[in-house]
N, C-alpha and C positions, 0 to 999 in steps of 0.2 A: 503494499498500498504505499510507503512512507515514498519510496523513490518516483511516483505520479506526482508529487508535490514539487519537484525539478522542471517538468516537460510542462508547455503551453500545452491547450487543447488541440491545437491547430497542429501540432506535431505528433499529438496522442492520435489525432483524428488521420493522420496522413499514414500512420504506423496500421490501425485497424484496419484501415483498406487495402494497403500496398502488402503488408506482411501477413495479414490473417485472413482477407478476401471478406472483411467484415464491411460493408457500405452503409447501412442503416442503425446509426450510430448516433446522431445529432440530432436533439429536441430542437425541434422547431415551435417558437411561442414563449417559452421560458426565458428571459433575459435579467440580465444582473440589475437589482437597484442596491446593490453594495456595491460599487466600483472600488477593484483594487485588494478585493478579497478572495484569495484562494479557497477552493473547496473541493476537497478530498473525502471520500467516505464510501461506506457499506451501504446500498440500498435499502432501506423499510419502505416497503407501501403501502399503498392509502387509494381504494378505490371511491370512487362518487359515481352512482349512477343518479339520471332522473327522477326526480321526488312526483309519486302518484298517491292524490290524497285518500284512495280507500287503502292504501298500504302504509302511507306514514300519513296519520293526522297531525293536523296541530300546525301551532307556531311557537310551541315552546322552545327555549333556548337550552342552559345549560341540562336541565331536568330529563330533555328527550336527549339529548346530543351524549350526554356522558353514561349512557347505557347505546353506544352505538360503536361503531370502527374507528371512529375518530379517537375516542378515548384510549381504545384498545392500542391503536397505533404511536400513538401517545407513549402508553404506557411501556411499548414495544421498544421504543426509540432511545439508544443510552449513547456512551462514548463511542467515538469515531463515526456514528452512524447519519448516516441523510437520507431526513423524510422525505420519498418521492409519491407525489399527491397526483392523481388523475383525476381530474376535473373536467376533461372532454372539452376542455377550453372556453367553458361557460365562462363569463364576464359577470353575471349579475352574484352569483352564491361565493359570501367568503369563509374560504376552505376551513381557514384558522383565523384566531385573533390572537391579541397581545398577550391574554393567560399564556393559552398553550405554548406559545413561540417561545416565551419566557421558560416554560419550562423544561423544554427541549434544549434549551440553550442552556440552563441550568445544571443537567444532565448530560451535557458533553458532547451531543451534537454537532455534527461538524458541518451541517448546512440543511438547508430546504430548500426541494423544487417544487412549484405547483403548476401545472399545466392549468390555471386559471387565476381566481384572484384570492389575497387575504383581506381581513379589515385590522383597523389599528395602524393604519400603514406606519405614522410619525414615530408611536411606538417601537414597532419592528425592528425601524434602521436604526434606533437606539441602542439595541441589544448587541449589536456586532456580531450577529450570526449568517454567517454568508447566505443571501436567498435571492432566487431565480424564480420569476413569476409573470403572468401576463398582467396585472395591474393590481387594483385594490377595489373595495367596495364598502358600501357599510352593512351589508346584507351576512347574516351571520351562516353559520354551514347548515343549520336544519330549516331556515326562516323560508329559502326563496324558490329556486327550480332545482337543485340537486340536494341528495343525502349521501352522509358515509357509509358506505353499504360493505365493505370487507378490507382485513388488511392485510397484508405480509401474502400476496396472491399475485402471480403474475397481471402487468398490468399494460395500458401503452399510454403512453406518457408521452406530448411533442410528435407524437407520428413514430415511437421508436419501442419497442417492446423492452420491459425494464422488469428483471426479475429480483426476489430477494435475494441479498447477498452479492449483484453486480457489483461493481466498483464504478461510484459518479465522481466525474470529475468539472469544477464550472471554474470558470476565469471570465473575463471583460468578452471572449471571443463568443461563448455560451459554456452549453452543458452538454458532455459526452459520457457515451455507457459502454464501460469496459466487462465481456465477461472474465469471473476470473481464470477459465481456461485458459485465455490469450493472453494475460497479463504478464506475463515473462517475454512472451514474443514481441509484445508492443514496449516493452521498456528496454529492448535488449537495440531493438529500431531506434528508439528515441534517444539512446545513450549515443547509439553511432551517428544520428544525422544532426542531434546537438553539437556536438564535439565538429562534424562537417559544417555547420552554418557560421560558428563561431572564425573558423579561418575564412570560408566565403565571406563574412561581413568585413573581417579585415582588411581584407585584399582589395573589396567592393569601396570601403571606404579610401582607400589608398590610391587607388587607381580607376574606379568606375568604368572599368571592364566587363562587362554583364558578359561579354561572350567567353570569356575565360574563364569568369567564376563564378558564373551562376546560370545554368547548373554545371560544373566544373566540365572543361573538355579535358584531354589527353593531356597536355602543357599543366594545366591547373589540376589534373589527378597527381600529377609528378611533383608539382609542386605540397599539395595537402601529403602527401607520403612522407616529404621532407620533413615540413610541419608537426604532423605526427610524431614522430622519431626524435624531433627538439625536445617537445613538452613530454615526452616520457623520459629523456634523461635529465630533465628538471626537475622531477619529480623524487 
């Protein structure tokens, strides 16, 4: 898990695509509301479904929600976890409010991803918890169109399949999902690529020669191998 803190989601995305053949890994919709904060953690999932009055009655708040999958998901979220919420892109229902976000932050959660909205946005921003959302709303979780239905099940969030235990990485570019079985391949790819890109940036700053240094042509590759040996010698 820790190595993913060293890599940007852009590089991880390339690793998933090029090293693992996993094309569908980037969540479309949720964006950061806490710029500059990196998120790395293990998925705890929560699924919302459309509310139907003959199944879920009334408009009570905590009294009803505390018996729902929402409370169960918050209880299940612990140190190093990311709570990933499928709200089907709904912009009316607030999936979590300030109290529950305070709770998962205090329990050591690494972040929150919601394919929908939260409420109490100013309070949420003050927590220091990395958060990726579609927006905010004054409606609570059981008040309007959606209802928390199940937790720690396979969900679709931002158009991407997410399973409990998946590795979730988020930064200012967005959120990507790394299956645990692909983690080492992605880490190996990222380490190799990040080293190469350090060299490419150095040379591009010095010369601006994009034909030689991005991507590396044959001569650039030779220079890179020399540079690598010099870096190893200095360690």
